C-alpha positions in Angstrom: 15.6 13.2 14.3 13.7 11.1 16.8 10.0 10.3 16.0 10.1 11.6 12.5 6.7 10.9 10.9 5.6 11.3 7.3 3.4 14.2 6.5 0.0 13.3 5.1 -2.8 15.4 3.6 -6.4 14.3 3.2 -9.1 16.4 1.6 -12.5 16.4 -0.1 -13.2 17.1 -3.8 -12.9 20.9 -3.4 -9.1 20.4 -3.2 -8.7 18.2 -6.3 -6.9 20.9 -8.2 -3.6 20.7 -10.1 -2.0 23.4 -7.8 -2.6 21.3 -4.8 -0.9 18.2 -6.4 1.9 20.3 -7.7 2.6 21.6 -4.2 2.4 18.2 -2.4 4.3 15.9 -4.8 7.7 17.6 -4.9 7.7 17.9 -1.1 6.9 14.1 -0.8 3.7 14.7 1.1 1.4 11.8 0.9 -2.2 12.6 0.0 -5.7 11.3 -0.4 -8.0 13.7 -2.2 -11.5 12.7 -3.2 -12.1 13.3 -6.9 -15.2 15.2 -8.1 -18.0 13.0 -9.4 -17.9 12.3 -13.1 -19.4 9.8 -15.5 -16.4 7.5 -15.6 -16.2 7.2 -11.8 -20.0 6.7 -11.5 -19.9 3.9 -14.2 -17.1 2.2 -12.1 -18.9 2.8 -8.8 -22.1 1.2 -9.9 -20.5 -1.5 -12.1 -18.4 -3.1 -9.4 -19.7 -1.6 -6.1 -16.4 0.3 -5.6 -18.0 1.8 -2.5 -18.0 -1.5 -0.7 -14.5 -1.3 0.9 -15.3 -2.7 4.2 -11.9 -3.9 5.4 -10.7 -2.3 8.7 -7.3 -1.4 7.4 -6.4 1.2 4.8 -3.9 -1.1 3.1 -6.4 -3.8 2.8 -9.0 -1.5 1.2 -6.3 -0.2 -1.2 -5.6 -3.7 -2.4 -9.3 -4.5 -2.7 -9.9 -1.4 -4.8 -6.9 -2.2 -7.0 -8.3 -5.7 -7.6 -11.7 -4.2 -8.5 -10.0 -1.9 -11.0 -8.0 -4.8 -12.5 -11.2 -6.9 -12.8 -13.0 -3.9 -14.4 -10.2 -3.3 -16.9 -9.9 -7.0 -17.7 -13.6 -7.2 -18.4 -13.4 -4.2 -20.7 -10.5 -5.8 -22.6 -12.2 -9.1 -23.0 -15.4 -7.4 -24.1 -13.6 -5.4 -26.8 -11.6 -8.4 -28.0 -14.4 -11.0 -28.2 -17.8 -9.3 -28.7 -19.2 -8.5 -32.1 -19.1 -4.9 -33.1 -22.8 -4.5 -32.8 -22.7 -5.1 -29.0 -19.2 -3.9 -28.0 -20.4 -0.6 -26.6 
């Protein structure tokens, strides 16, 4: 096949349902689906400004977000290992 391109699917939070993922994944369709707001995502959003992905390329923003997540998880690990029980949470 000439000019074969991957199929990609992008959607808002209304499509964040297991049926959609179950349809896309076995067909190797790439996807980006926004997750519905929840307390865990809001804590991360405000803790590290996850919304500040200002790079011009998708790949660069993806790496930047992964670094933010790594920093967040590392901070949580260190907090749990080093802080006294009274202030861990």
